[in-house]
All heavy atoms as a GROMACS GRO file, in nm:
protein
  616
    1MET      N    1   0.812   1.471  -0.351
    1MET     CA    2   0.741   1.369  -0.278
    1MET      C    3   0.631   1.310  -0.366
    1MET      O    4   0.572   1.378  -0.447
    1MET     CB    5   0.680   1.428  -0.151
    1MET     CG    6   0.603   1.326  -0.071
    1MET     SD    7   0.545   1.393   0.086
    1MET     CE    8   0.375   1.415   0.045
    2ALA      N    9   0.602   1.184  -0.344
    2ALA     CA   10   0.494   1.119  -0.416
    2ALA      C   11   0.361   1.177  -0.369
    2ALA      O   12   0.337   1.189  -0.250
    2ALA     CB   13   0.498   0.969  -0.391
    3ALA      N   14   0.279   1.214  -0.463
    3ALA     CA   15   0.147   1.265  -0.427
    3ALA      C   16   0.064   1.152  -0.369
    3ALA      O   17   0.082   1.036  -0.407
    3ALA     CB   18   0.080   1.323  -0.550
    4PRO      N   19  -0.026   1.184  -0.277
    4PRO     CA   20  -0.110   1.079  -0.219
    4PRO      C   21  -0.179   0.994  -0.324
    4PRO      O   22  -0.188   0.873  -0.310
    4PRO     CB   23  -0.211   1.158  -0.135
    4PRO     CG   24  -0.142   1.285  -0.102
    4PRO     CD   25  -0.053   1.315  -0.218
    5SER      N   26  -0.224   1.056  -0.430
    5SER     CA   27  -0.294   0.980  -0.533
    5SER      C   28  -0.202   0.879  -0.601
    5SER      O   29  -0.248   0.776  -0.647
    5SER     CB   30  -0.355   1.074  -0.636
    5SER     OG   31  -0.255   1.152  -0.698
    6GLU      N   32  -0.073   0.906  -0.605
    6GLU     CA   33   0.021   0.811  -0.666
    6GLU      C   34   0.024   0.680  -0.588
    6GLU      O   35   0.025   0.573  -0.648
    6GLU     CB   36   0.162   0.869  -0.671
    6GLU     CG   37   0.183   0.976  -0.773
    6GLU     CD   38   0.327   1.022  -0.775
    6GLU    OE1   39   0.408   0.956  -0.841
    6GLU    OE2   40   0.355   1.123  -0.708
    7LEU      N   41   0.029   0.687  -0.457
    7LEU     CA   42   0.031   0.567  -0.375
    7LEU      C   43  -0.099   0.489  -0.393
    7LEU      O   44  -0.097   0.367  -0.413
    7LEU     CB   45   0.052   0.601  -0.227
    7LEU     CG   46   0.047   0.482  -0.131
    7LEU    CD1   47   0.152   0.378  -0.166
    7LEU    CD2   48   0.065   0.531   0.012
    8THR      N   49  -0.210   0.558  -0.391
    8THR     CA   50  -0.339   0.493  -0.410
    8THR      C   51  -0.346   0.425  -0.546
    8THR      O   52  -0.390   0.310  -0.557
    8THR     CB   53  -0.453   0.596  -0.396
    8THR    OG1   54  -0.446   0.653  -0.265
    8THR    CG2   55  -0.589   0.531  -0.415
    9VAL      N   56  -0.300   0.494  -0.649
    9VAL     CA   57  -0.300   0.438  -0.785
    9VAL      C   58  -0.213   0.313  -0.791
    9VAL      O   59  -0.252   0.212  -0.851
    9VAL     CB   60  -0.255   0.543  -0.889
    9VAL    CG1   61  -0.226   0.479  -1.024
    9VAL    CG2   62  -0.361   0.651  -0.903
   10LYS      N   63  -0.096   0.317  -0.729
   10LYS     CA   64  -0.007   0.201  -0.732
   10LYS      C   65  -0.070   0.081  -0.660
   10LYS      O   66  -0.061  -0.032  -0.707
   10LYS     CB   67   0.129   0.234  -0.669
   10LYS     CG   68   0.211   0.330  -0.751
   10LYS     CD   69   0.248   0.272  -0.886
   10LYS     CE   70   0.336   0.368  -0.964
   10LYS     NZ   71   0.370   0.317  -1.096
   11VAL      N   72  -0.134   0.106  -0.547
   11VAL     CA   73  -0.199  -0.004  -0.475
   11VAL      C   74  -0.315  -0.058  -0.558
   11VAL      O   75  -0.332  -0.180  -0.570
   11VAL     CB   76  -0.246   0.041  -0.335
   11VAL    CG1   77  -0.330  -0.065  -0.268
   11VAL    CG2   78  -0.125   0.076  -0.248
   12GLU      N   79  -0.393   0.031  -0.618
   12GLU     CA   80  -0.502  -0.014  -0.704
   12GLU      C   81  -0.448  -0.093  -0.823
   12GLU      O   82  -0.505  -0.197  -0.860
   12GLU     CB   83  -0.583   0.105  -0.754
   12GLU     CG   84  -0.669   0.167  -0.646
   12GLU     CD   85  -0.735   0.298  -0.688
   12GLU    OE1   86  -0.694   0.358  -0.792
   12GLU    OE2   87  -0.826   0.341  -0.617
   13ASP      N   88  -0.337  -0.049  -0.882
   13ASP     CA   89  -0.275  -0.122  -0.992
   13ASP      C   90  -0.234  -0.263  -0.947
   13ASP      O   91  -0.254  -0.360  -1.020
   13ASP     CB   92  -0.151  -0.048  -1.045
   13ASP     CG   93  -0.187   0.072  -1.132
   13ASP    OD1   94  -0.305   0.088  -1.170
   13ASP    OD2   95  -0.095   0.150  -1.161
   14TYR      N   96  -0.179  -0.273  -0.828
   14TYR     CA   97  -0.140  -0.404  -0.776
   14TYR      C   98  -0.264  -0.492  -0.756
   14TYR      O   99  -0.266  -0.609  -0.797
   14TYR     CB  100  -0.063  -0.391  -0.644
   14TYR     CG  101  -0.046  -0.524  -0.576
   14TYR    CD1  102   0.035  -0.622  -0.631
   14TYR    CD2  103  -0.117  -0.553  -0.460
   14TYR    CE1  104   0.047  -0.747  -0.571
   14TYR    CE2  105  -0.105  -0.677  -0.400
   14TYR     CZ  106  -0.023  -0.774  -0.456
   14TYR     OH  107  -0.013  -0.897  -0.397
   15LEU      N  108  -0.367  -0.436  -0.695
   15LEU     CA  109  -0.488  -0.515  -0.669
   15LEU      C  110  -0.557  -0.559  -0.798
   15LEU      O  111  -0.621  -0.664  -0.802
   15LEU     CB  112  -0.585  -0.436  -0.581
   15LEU     CG  113  -0.538  -0.411  -0.438
   15LEU    CD1  114  -0.636  -0.320  -0.365
   15LEU    CD2  115  -0.519  -0.543  -0.362
   16GLN      N  116  -0.541  -0.479  -0.905
   16GLN     CA  117  -0.599  -0.513  -1.035
   16GLN      C  118  -0.503  -0.596  -1.121
   16GLN      O  119  -0.529  -0.619  -1.238
   16GLN     CB  120  -0.638  -0.385  -1.110
   16GLN     CG  121  -0.748  -0.306  -1.041
   16GLN     CD  122  -0.876  -0.384  -1.031
   16GLN    OE1  123  -0.917  -0.451  -1.125
   16GLN    NE2  124  -0.942  -0.377  -0.916
   17ARG      N  125  -0.392  -0.635  -1.062
   17ARG     CA  126  -0.290  -0.719  -1.128
   17ARG      C  127  -0.222  -0.650  -1.245
   17ARG      O  128  -0.174  -0.713  -1.338
   17ARG     CB  129  -0.350  -0.852  -1.175
   17ARG     CG  130  -0.433  -0.927  -1.074
   17ARG     CD  131  -0.355  -1.030  -1.001
   17ARG     NE  132  -0.426  -1.122  -0.916
   17ARG     CZ  133  -0.497  -1.094  -0.808
   17ARG    NH1  134  -0.519  -0.971  -0.774
   17ARG    NH2  135  -0.549  -1.188  -0.732
   18ARG      N  136  -0.218  -0.516  -1.240
   18ARG     CA  137  -0.145  -0.441  -1.342
   18ARG      C  138  -0.002  -0.412  -1.298
   18ARG      O  139   0.077  -0.356  -1.374
   18ARG     CB  140  -0.218  -0.310  -1.372
   18ARG     CG  141  -0.354  -0.328  -1.437
   18ARG     CD  142  -0.415  -0.196  -1.479
   18ARG     NE  143  -0.441  -0.109  -1.367
   18ARG     CZ  144  -0.562  -0.085  -1.314
   18ARG    NH1  145  -0.669  -0.142  -1.365
   18ARG    NH2  146  -0.575  -0.002  -1.214
   19LEU      N  147   0.029  -0.449  -1.174
   19LEU     CA  148   0.159  -0.425  -1.115
   19LEU      C  149   0.192  -0.546  -1.027
   19LEU      O  150   0.105  -0.593  -0.953
   19LEU     CB  151   0.152  -0.298  -1.029
   19LEU     CG  152   0.279  -0.236  -0.974
   19LEU    CD1  153   0.364  -0.182  -1.089
   19LEU    CD2  154   0.245  -0.124  -0.879
   20SER      N  155   0.313  -0.595  -1.034
   20SER     CA  156   0.351  -0.710  -0.952
   20SER      C  157   0.380  -0.666  -0.809
   20SER      O  158   0.402  -0.547  -0.782
   20SER     CB  159   0.475  -0.779  -1.010
   20SER     OG  160   0.589  -0.697  -0.989
   21LEU      N  161   0.382  -0.762  -0.720
   21LEU     CA  162   0.414  -0.732  -0.580
   21LEU      C  163   0.555  -0.675  -0.571
   21LEU      O  164   0.579  -0.578  -0.499
   21LEU     CB  165   0.402  -0.858  -0.495
   21LEU     CG  166   0.424  -0.839  -0.345
   21LEU    CD1  167   0.314  -0.752  -0.286
   21LEU    CD2  168   0.427  -0.973  -0.275
   22LYS      N  169   0.647  -0.732  -0.645
   22LYS     CA  170   0.785  -0.683  -0.646
   22LYS      C  171   0.793  -0.539  -0.696
   22LYS      O  172   0.867  -0.457  -0.641
   22LYS     CB  173   0.872  -0.775  -0.731
   22LYS     CG  174   1.018  -0.743  -0.726
   22LYS     CD  175   1.074  -0.773  -0.589
   22LYS     CE  176   1.223  -0.755  -0.588
   22LYS     NZ  177   1.276  -0.755  -0.453
   23ASP      N  178   0.716  -0.509  -0.800
   23ASP     CA  179   0.714  -0.372  -0.854
   23ASP      C  180   0.656  -0.274  -0.752
   23ASP      O  181   0.707  -0.162  -0.737
   23ASP     CB  182   0.636  -0.365  -0.985
   23ASP     CG  183   0.707  -0.433  -1.100
   23ASP    OD1  184   0.831  -0.452  -1.092
   23ASP    OD2  185   0.639  -0.468  -1.198
   24LEU      N  186   0.549  -0.314  -0.684
   24LEU     CA  187   0.491  -0.228  -0.580
   24LEU      C  188   0.592  -0.205  -0.469
   24LEU      O  189   0.611  -0.093  -0.423
   24LEU     CB  190   0.363  -0.291  -0.524
   24LEU     CG  191   0.297  -0.216  -0.408
   24LEU    CD1  192   0.251  -0.077  -0.451
   24LEU    CD2  193   0.180  -0.297  -0.354
   25GLU      N  194   0.658  -0.311  -0.428
   25GLU     CA  195   0.758  -0.301  -0.321
   25GLU      C  196   0.872  -0.208  -0.360
   25GLU      O  197   0.914  -0.121  -0.283
   25GLU     CB  198   0.811  -0.440  -0.287
   25GLU     CG  199   0.906  -0.444  -0.171
   25GLU     CD  200   0.941  -0.585  -0.130
   25GLU    OE1  201   0.928  -0.679  -0.210
   25GLU    OE2  202   0.984  -0.602  -0.014
   26SER      N  203   0.921  -0.222  -0.481
   26SER     CA  204   1.031  -0.138  -0.529
   26SER      C  205   0.989   0.008  -0.539
   26SER      O  206   1.064   0.098  -0.499
   26SER     CB  207   1.079  -0.186  -0.667
   26SER     OG  208   1.135  -0.314  -0.656
   27TRP      N  209   0.869   0.032  -0.591
   27TRP     CA  210   0.820   0.169  -0.604
   27TRP      C  211   0.807   0.233  -0.467
   27TRP      O  212   0.850   0.346  -0.446
   27TRP     CB  213   0.684   0.168  -0.677
   27TRP     CG  214   0.631   0.305  -0.700
   27TRP    CD1  215   0.654   0.385  -0.808
   27TRP    CD2  216   0.547   0.381  -0.611
   27TRP    NE1  217   0.589   0.506  -0.791
   27TRP    CE2  218   0.523   0.506  -0.671
   27TRP    CE3  219   0.490   0.356  -0.487
   27TRP    CZ2  220   0.445   0.604  -0.612
   27TRP    CZ3  221   0.412   0.454  -0.427
   27TRP    CH2  222   0.390   0.577  -0.490
   28LEU      N  223   0.747   0.162  -0.373
   28LEU     CA  224   0.724   0.218  -0.241
   28LEU      C  225   0.855   0.237  -0.164
   28LEU      O  226   0.873   0.338  -0.096
   28LEU     CB  227   0.627   0.132  -0.160
   28LEU     CG  228   0.588   0.186  -0.024
   28LEU    CD1  229   0.527   0.325  -0.034
   28LEU    CD2  230   0.492   0.089   0.045
   29ALA      N  231   0.946   0.143  -0.175
   29ALA     CA  232   1.073   0.152  -0.102
   29ALA      C  233   1.148   0.280  -0.136
   29ALA      O  234   1.207   0.343  -0.048
   29ALA     CB  235   1.159   0.030  -0.130
   30ALA      N  236   1.141   0.319  -0.262
   30ALA     CA  237   1.211   0.440  -0.305
   30ALA      C  238   1.147   0.568  -0.251
   30ALA      O  239   1.211   0.672  -0.244
   30ALA     CB  240   1.216   0.444  -0.458
   31ARG      N  241   1.020   0.558  -0.213
   31ARG     CA  242   0.946   0.677  -0.170
   31ARG      C  243   0.900   0.672  -0.025
   31ARG      O  244   0.844   0.769   0.025
   31ARG     CB  245   0.823   0.694  -0.259
   31ARG     CG  246   0.861   0.727  -0.402
   31ARG     CD  247   0.748   0.695  -0.498
   31ARG     NE  248   0.785   0.726  -0.635
   31ARG     CZ  249   0.854   0.643  -0.712
   31ARG    NH1  250   0.894   0.526  -0.668
   31ARG    NH2  251   0.884   0.678  -0.837
   32LEU      N  252   0.922   0.562   0.043
   32LEU     CA  253   0.866   0.542   0.176
   32LEU      C  254   0.900   0.652   0.276
   32LEU      O  255   0.810   0.700   0.345
   32LEU     CB  256   0.906   0.405   0.231
   32LEU     CG  257   0.834   0.363   0.358
   32LEU    CD1  258   0.683   0.357   0.337
   32LEU    CD2  259   0.885   0.228   0.406
   33PRO      N  260   1.024   0.696   0.286
   33PRO     CA  261   1.052   0.803   0.384
   33PRO      C  262   0.968   0.928   0.361
   33PRO      O  263   0.920   0.990   0.456
   33PRO     CB  264   1.201   0.832   0.364
   33PRO     CG  265   1.256   0.705   0.308
   33PRO     CD  266   1.146   0.651   0.220
   34LEU      N  267   0.947   0.964   0.236
   34LEU     CA  268   0.867   1.082   0.205
   34LEU      C  269   0.718   1.060   0.232
   34LEU      O  270   0.649   1.149   0.280
   34LEU     CB  271   0.887   1.123   0.059
   34LEU     CG  272   1.030   1.164   0.023
   34LEU    CD1  273   1.041   1.187  -0.127
   34LEU    CD2  274   1.070   1.288   0.100
   35VAL      N  275   0.670   0.941   0.202
   35VAL     CA  276   0.530   0.911   0.223
   35VAL      C  277   0.497   0.906   0.372
   35VAL      O  278   0.395   0.958   0.416
   35VAL     CB  279   0.491   0.778   0.154
   35VAL    CG1  280   0.350   0.737   0.190
   35VAL    CG2  281   0.504   0.792   0.003
   36LEU      N  282   0.586   0.848   0.451
   36LEU     CA  283   0.559   0.834   0.594
   36LEU      C  284   0.557   0.966   0.670
   36LEU      O  285   0.495   0.975   0.774
   36LEU     CB  286   0.658   0.738   0.658
   36LEU     CG  287   0.641   0.591   0.620
   36LEU    CD1  288   0.749   0.506   0.684
   36LEU    CD2  289   0.503   0.540   0.653
   37VAL      N  290   0.623   1.067   0.617
   37VAL     CA  291   0.619   1.198   0.683
   37VAL      C  292   0.509   1.286   0.625
   37VAL      O  293   0.499   1.403   0.661
   37VAL     CB  294   0.756   1.271   0.678
   37VAL    CG1  295   0.861   1.192   0.752
   37VAL    CG2  296   0.797   1.300   0.536
   38SER      N  297   0.428   1.230   0.542
   38SER     CA  298   0.317   1.304   0.484
   38SER      C  299   0.227   1.356   0.594
   38SER      O  300   0.207   1.291   0.696
   38SER     CB  301   0.237   1.212   0.391
   38SER     OG  302   0.117   1.274   0.353
   39THR      N  303   0.173   1.473   0.574
   39THR     CA  304   0.078   1.528   0.670
   39THR      C  305  -0.061   1.467   0.651
   39THR      O  306  -0.150   1.492   0.731
   39THR     CB  307   0.069   1.681   0.657
   39THR    OG1  308   0.032   1.714   0.523
   39THR    CG2  309   0.202   1.746   0.692
   40ASP      N  310  -0.076   1.387   0.549
   40ASP     CA  311  -0.203   1.319   0.523
   40ASP      C  312  -0.200   1.184   0.594
   40ASP      O  313  -0.131   1.092   0.553
   40ASP     CB  314  -0.222   1.301   0.371
   40ASP     CG  315  -0.357   1.242   0.334
   40ASP    OD1  316  -0.416   1.169   0.416
   40ASP    OD2  317  -0.402   1.269   0.222
   41ASP      N  318  -0.275   1.174   0.702
   41ASP     CA  319  -0.276   1.052   0.782
   41ASP      C  320  -0.319   0.930   0.702
   41ASP      O  321  -0.267   0.820   0.722
   41ASP     CB  322  -0.368   1.066   0.903
   41ASP     CG  323  -0.312   1.157   1.010
   41ASP    OD1  324  -0.190   1.180   1.010
   41ASP    OD2  325  -0.391   1.205   1.093
   42GLN      N  326  -0.412   0.947   0.611
   42GLN     CA  327  -0.461   0.835   0.531
   42GLN      C  328  -0.350   0.778   0.442
   42GLN      O  329  -0.337   0.658   0.428
   42GLN     CB  330  -0.581   0.877   0.447
   42GLN     CG  331  -0.654   0.760   0.385
   42GLN     CD  332  -0.785   0.801   0.323
   42GLN    OE1  333  -0.838   0.908   0.351
   42GLN    NE2  334  -0.839   0.716   0.238
   43VAL      N  335  -0.267   0.865   0.387
   43VAL     CA  336  -0.155   0.822   0.304
   43VAL      C  337  -0.053   0.746   0.390
   43VAL      O  338  -0.006   0.640   0.352
   43VAL     CB  339  -0.088   0.942   0.234
   43VAL    CG1  340   0.041   0.901   0.166
   43VAL    CG2  341  -0.184   1.004   0.135
   44ALA      N  342  -0.020   0.800   0.505
   44ALA     CA  343   0.075   0.734   0.594
   44ALA      C  344   0.022   0.599   0.640
   44ALA      O  345   0.097   0.501   0.646
   44ALA     CB  346   0.106   0.822   0.714
   45GLN      N  347  -0.107   0.590   0.669
   45GLN     CA  348  -0.167   0.463   0.711
   45GLN      C  349  -0.165   0.362   0.597
   45GLN      O  350  -0.138   0.244   0.620
   45GLN     CB  351  -0.310   0.485   0.761
   45GLN     CG  352  -0.316   0.553   0.895
   45GLN     CD  353  -0.459   0.581   0.939
   45GLN    OE1  354  -0.554   0.557   0.865
   45GLN    NE2  355  -0.473   0.633   1.059
   46LEU      N  356  -0.195   0.406   0.477
   46LEU     CA  357  -0.190   0.316   0.362
   46LEU      C  358  -0.048   0.266   0.339
   46LEU      O  359  -0.026   0.147   0.317
   46LEU     CB  360  -0.244   0.385   0.236
   46LEU     CG  361  -0.244   0.302   0.108
   46LEU    CD1  362  -0.322   0.172   0.124
   46LEU    CD2  363  -0.298   0.384  -0.009
   47ALA      N  364   0.049   0.356   0.345
   47ALA     CA  365   0.189   0.316   0.327
   47ALA      C  366   0.231   0.216   0.434
   47ALA      O  367   0.297   0.115   0.404
   47ALA     CB  368   0.280   0.438   0.330
   48ALA      N  369   0.193   0.240   0.558
   48ALA     CA  370   0.228   0.148   0.666
   48ALA      C  371   0.160   0.013   0.646
   48ALA      O  372   0.222  -0.092   0.668
   48ALA     CB  373   0.188   0.208   0.800
   49ALA      N  374   0.036   0.014   0.602
   49ALA     CA  375  -0.036  -0.112   0.578
   49ALA      C  376   0.028  -0.191   0.463
   49ALA      O  377   0.040  -0.314   0.471
   49ALA     CB  378  -0.182  -0.084   0.547
   50VAL      N  379   0.069  -0.121   0.359
   50VAL     CA  380   0.136  -0.189   0.247
   50VAL      C  381   0.269  -0.247   0.294
   50VAL      O  382   0.302  -0.362   0.262
   50VAL     CB  383   0.156  -0.093   0.127
   50VAL    CG1  384   0.244  -0.156   0.020
   50VAL    CG2  385   0.022  -0.052   0.069
   51GLU      N  386   0.345  -0.171   0.370
   51GLU     CA  387   0.473  -0.221   0.422
   51GLU      C  388   0.452  -0.344   0.511
   51GLU      O  389   0.527  -0.441   0.501
   51GLU     CB  390   0.546  -0.112   0.500
   51GLU     CG  391   0.626  -0.020   0.414
   51GLU     CD  392   0.739  -0.092   0.343
   51GLU    OE1  393   0.828  -0.149   0.408
   51GLU    OE2  394   0.740  -0.090   0.219
   52LEU      N  395   0.351  -0.340   0.596
   52LEU     CA  396   0.322  -0.455   0.681
   52LEU      C  397   0.281  -0.576   0.597
   52LEU      O  398   0.328  -0.687   0.620
   52LEU     CB  399   0.211  -0.422   0.782
   52LEU     CG  400   0.168  -0.535   0.874
   52LEU    CD1  401   0.285  -0.586   0.958
   52LEU    CD2  402   0.052  -0.490   0.962
   53PHE      N  403   0.196  -0.552   0.498
   53PHE     CA  404   0.154  -0.659   0.408
   53PHE      C  405   0.275  -0.721   0.338
   53PHE      O  406   0.289  -0.844   0.332
   53PHE     CB  407   0.053  -0.607   0.306
   53PHE     CG  408   0.013  -0.710   0.205
   53PHE    CD1  409  -0.073  -0.813   0.240
   53PHE    CD2  410   0.062  -0.704   0.076
   53PHE    CE1  411  -0.108  -0.911   0.147
   53PHE    CE2  412   0.027  -0.799  -0.017
   53PHE     CZ  413  -0.058  -0.903   0.017
   54LEU      N  414   0.364  -0.637   0.286
   54LEU     CA  415   0.484  -0.687   0.218
   54LEU      C  416   0.571  -0.770   0.312
   54LEU      O  417   0.619  -0.877   0.274
   54LEU     CB  418   0.566  -0.569   0.161
   54LEU     CG  419   0.502  -0.492   0.046
   54LEU    CD1  420   0.578  -0.362   0.022
   54LEU    CD2  421   0.498  -0.577  -0.080
   55ALA      N  422   0.589  -0.722   0.433
   55ALA     CA  423   0.670  -0.795   0.531
   55ALA      C  424   0.606  -0.929   0.564
   55ALA      O  425   0.676  -1.031   0.575
   55ALA     CB  426   0.688  -0.711   0.657
   56GLU      N  427   0.475  -0.931   0.580
   56GLU     CA  428   0.406  -1.056   0.614
   56GLU      C  429   0.410  -1.156   0.499
   56GLU      O  430   0.425  -1.276   0.521
   56GLU     CB  431   0.263  -1.027   0.657
   56GLU     CG  432   0.257  -0.959   0.793
   56GLU     CD  433   0.118  -0.920   0.837
   56GLU    OE1  434   0.027  -0.909   0.752
   56GLU    OE2  435   0.100  -0.899   0.958
   57VAL      N  436   0.399  -1.107   0.376
   57VAL     CA  437   0.410  -1.197   0.260
   57VAL      C  438   0.552  -1.253   0.253
   57VAL      O  439   0.571  -1.374   0.236
   57VAL     CB  440   0.373  -1.125   0.128
   57VAL    CG1  441   0.414  -1.207   0.007
   57VAL    CG2  442   0.224  -1.094   0.124
   58ASN      N  443   0.651  -1.167   0.269
   58ASN     CA  444   0.790  -1.213   0.263
   58ASN      C  445   0.825  -1.310   0.375
   58ASN      O  446   0.909  -1.398   0.357
   58ASN     CB  447   0.885  -1.093   0.265
   58ASN     CG  448   0.882  -1.016   0.135
   58ASN    OD1  449   0.860  -1.071   0.029
   58ASN    ND2  450   0.903  -0.885   0.143
   59ALA      N  451   0.757  -1.298   0.490
   59ALA     CA  452   0.782  -1.388   0.603
   59ALA      C  453   0.697  -1.515   0.595
   59ALA      O  454   0.712  -1.604   0.679
   59ALA     CB  455   0.754  -1.315   0.735
   60GLY      N  456   0.608  -1.522   0.498
   60GLY     CA  457   0.524  -1.640   0.484
   60GLY      C  458   0.401  -1.639   0.575
   60GLY      O  459   0.333  -1.740   0.588
   61ILE      N  460   0.373  -1.527   0.638
   61ILE     CA  461   0.258  -1.515   0.727
   61ILE      C  462   0.129  -1.498   0.647
   61ILE      O  463   0.025  -1.549   0.685
   61ILE     CB  464   0.277  -1.397   0.824
   61ILE    CG1  465   0.399  -1.424   0.913
   61ILE    CG2  466   0.152  -1.370   0.907
   61ILE    CD1  467   0.444  -1.303   0.993
   62ARG      N  468   0.138  -1.425   0.538
   62ARG     CA  469   0.025  -1.402   0.448
   62ARG      C  470   0.063  -1.448   0.308
   62ARG      O  471   0.180  -1.465   0.277
   62ARG     CB  472  -0.010  -1.253   0.440
   62ARG     CG  473  -0.074  -1.198   0.562
   62ARG     CD  474  -0.134  -1.060   0.530
   62ARG     NE  475  -0.188  -0.999   0.647
   62ARG     CZ  476  -0.313  -1.018   0.690
   62ARG    NH1  477  -0.394  -1.096   0.624
   62ARG    NH2  478  -0.355  -0.957   0.798
   63THR      N  479  -0.040  -1.460   0.226
   63THR     CA  480  -0.018  -1.486   0.084
   63THR      C  481  -0.068  -1.365   0.006
   63THR      O  482  -0.144  -1.283   0.058
   63THR     CB  483  -0.096  -1.611   0.036
   63THR    OG1  484  -0.237  -1.583   0.046
   63THR    CG2  485  -0.059  -1.733   0.119
   64GLU      N  486  -0.026  -1.358  -0.118
   64GLU     CA  487  -0.074  -1.248  -0.202
   64GLU      C  488  -0.226  -1.252  -0.218
   64GLU      O  489  -0.289  -1.150  -0.242
   64GLU     CB  490  -0.007  -1.251  -0.339
   64GLU     CG  491   0.132  -1.195  -0.339
   64GLU     CD  492   0.181  -1.168  -0.479
   64GLU    OE1  493   0.130  -1.074  -0.543
   64GLU    OE2  494   0.271  -1.241  -0.523
   65GLY      N  495  -0.284  -1.370  -0.202
   65GLY     CA  496  -0.429  -1.385  -0.214
   65GLY      C  497  -0.507  -1.307  -0.110
   65GLY      O  498  -0.627  -1.284  -0.127
   66THR      N  499  -0.442  -1.264  -0.004
   66THR     CA  500  -0.511  -1.187   0.100
   66THR      C  501  -0.497  -1.036   0.078
   66THR      O  502  -0.547  -0.958   0.158
   66THR     CB  503  -0.458  -1.223   0.240
   66THR    OG1  504  -0.319  -1.188   0.248
   66THR    CG2  505  -0.476  -1.370   0.272
   67ALA      N  506  -0.434  -0.997  -0.030
   67ALA     CA  507  -0.408  -0.854  -0.054
   67ALA      C  508  -0.535  -0.771  -0.058
   67ALA      O  509  -0.542  -0.665   0.003
   67ALA     CB  510  -0.330  -0.835  -0.184
   68GLU      N  511  -0.634  -0.820  -0.130
   68GLU     CA  512  -0.756  -0.739  -0.143
   68GLU      C  513  -0.822  -0.716  -0.007
   68GLU      O  514  -0.860  -0.604   0.025
   68GLU     CB  515  -0.854  -0.806  -0.239
   68GLU     CG  516  -0.970  -0.716  -0.272
   68GLU     CD  517  -1.052  -0.762  -0.391
   68GLU    OE1  518  -1.012  -0.858  -0.460
   68GLU    OE2  519  -1.156  -0.701  -0.413
   69ALA      N  520  -0.831  -0.820   0.074
   69ALA     CA  521  -0.893  -0.806   0.206
   69ALA      C  522  -0.813  -0.712   0.296
   69ALA      O  523  -0.870  -0.638   0.376
   69ALA     CB  524  -0.909  -0.942   0.272
   70CYS      N  525  -0.681  -0.712   0.281
   70CYS     CA  526  -0.595  -0.629   0.365
   70CYS      C  527  -0.589  -0.484   0.319
   70CYS      O  528  -0.588  -0.393   0.403
   70CYS     CB  529  -0.452  -0.683   0.364
   70CYS     SG  530  -0.433  -0.843   0.440
   71LEU      N  531  -0.583  -0.463   0.190
   71LEU     CA  532  -0.554  -0.330   0.138
   71LEU      C  533  -0.674  -0.256   0.081
   71LEU      O  534  -0.679  -0.133   0.089
   71LEU     CB  535  -0.444  -0.340   0.032
   71LEU     CG  536  -0.312  -0.401   0.080
   71LEU    CD1  537  -0.215  -0.415  -0.036
   71LEU    CD2  538  -0.252  -0.320   0.193
   72GLN      N  539  -0.768  -0.326   0.023
   72GLN     CA  540  -0.883  -0.259  -0.041
   72GLN      C  541  -0.959  -0.167   0.054
   72GLN      O  542  -0.992  -0.055   0.016
   72GLN     CB  543  -0.978  -0.363  -0.102
   72GLN     CG  544  -1.092  -0.302  -0.180
   72GLN     CD  545  -1.044  -0.231  -0.306
   72GLN    OE1  546  -0.965  -0.286  -0.382
   72GLN    NE2  547  -1.093  -0.112  -0.330
   73PRO      N  548  -0.986  -0.207   0.180
   73PRO     CA  549  -1.059  -0.116   0.268
   73PRO      C  550  -0.988   0.018   0.291
   73PRO      O  551  -1.053   0.120   0.314
   73PRO     CB  552  -1.069  -0.194   0.400
   73PRO     CG  553  -1.057  -0.337   0.359
   73PRO     CD  554  -0.962  -0.336   0.241
   74LEU      N  555  -0.856   0.020   0.282
   74LEU     CA  556  -0.782   0.143   0.303
   74LEU      C  557  -0.788   0.238   0.186
   74LEU      O  558  -0.750   0.354   0.199
   74LEU     CB  559  -0.636   0.110   0.335
   74LEU     CG  560  -0.616   0.031   0.464
   74LEU    CD1  561  -0.473  -0.017   0.476
   74LEU    CD2  562  -0.657   0.112   0.584
   75LEU      N  563  -0.839   0.191   0.074
   75LEU     CA  564  -0.854   0.277  -0.043
   75LEU      C  565  -0.986   0.352  -0.044
   75LEU      O  566  -1.007   0.440  -0.125
   75LEU     CB  567  -0.842   0.194  -0.172
   75LEU     CG  568  -0.707   0.125  -0.192
   75LEU    CD1  569  -0.711   0.042  -0.318
   75LEU    CD2  570  -0.594   0.224  -0.196
   76LEU      N  571  -1.074   0.319   0.051
   76LEU     CA  572  -1.202   0.388   0.061
   76LEU      C  573  -1.178   0.531   0.108
   76LEU      O  574  -1.079   0.560   0.173
   76LEU     CB  575  -1.293   0.313   0.160
   76LEU     CG  576  -1.326   0.170   0.122
   76LEU    CD1  577  -1.403   0.102   0.234
   76LEU    CD2  578  -1.404   0.165  -0.007
   77PRO      N  579  -1.269   0.621   0.076
   77PRO     CA  580  -1.252   0.762   0.112
   77PRO      C  581  -1.222   0.785   0.261
   77PRO      O  582  -1.149   0.876   0.296
   77PRO     CB  583  -1.385   0.828   0.072
   77PRO     CG  584  -1.438   0.740  -0.034
   77PRO     CD  585  -1.392   0.600   0.000
   78ASP      N  586  -1.277   0.701   0.347
   78ASP     CA  587  -1.253   0.721   0.491
   78ASP      C  588  -1.140   0.633   0.542
   78ASP      O  589  -1.123   0.617   0.662
   78ASP     CB  590  -1.381   0.695   0.571
   78ASP     CG  591  -1.427   0.549   0.564
   78ASP    OD1  592  -1.368   0.471   0.487
   78ASP    OD2  593  -1.523   0.515   0.634
   79GLY      N  594  -1.063   0.574   0.451
   79GLY     CA  595  -0.951   0.490   0.491
   79GLY      C  596  -0.994   0.361   0.558
   79GLY      O  597  -0.918   0.300   0.630
   80GLY      N  598  -1.116   0.316   0.529
   80GLY     CA  599  -1.164   0.191   0.586
   80GLY      C  600  -1.214   0.204   0.728
   80GLY      O  601  -1.240   0.105   0.794
   81ARG      N  602  -1.231   0.327   0.776
   81ARG     CA  603  -1.273   0.347   0.914
   81ARG      C  604  -1.424   0.357   0.930
   81ARG      O  605  -1.473   0.366   1.039
   81ARG     CB  606  -1.208   0.473   0.972
   81ARG     CG  607  -1.059   0.460   0.988
   81ARG     CD  608  -1.001   0.585   1.054
   81ARG     NE  609  -1.020   0.704   0.973
   81ARG     CZ  610  -0.936   0.746   0.878
   81ARG    NH1  611  -0.829   0.679   0.851
   81ARG    NH2  612  -0.960   0.857   0.811
   82GLY      N  613  -1.496   0.360   0.822
   82GLY     CA  614  -1.639   0.384   0.835
   82GLY      C  615  -1.717   0.275   0.789
   82GLY      O  616  -1.806   0.215   0.798
   0.00000   0.00000   0.00000
């Protein structure tokens, strides 16, 4: 299974433009079933948020320009809840 830090690193890489949206999507798609059953709620929430973001971009609801506002808060230690 992908370690929680791997997902966080991949999202950070995407936000820092070191990874394309397509690369993030491909990486996550291969690991999504394992990540979603993680006992770490923060990891599952981040994975779900990334999946939702990807779906909204693909549907034309969001643009990649909104990625930081959508995903950055979830990378905080409290998962953006505090």
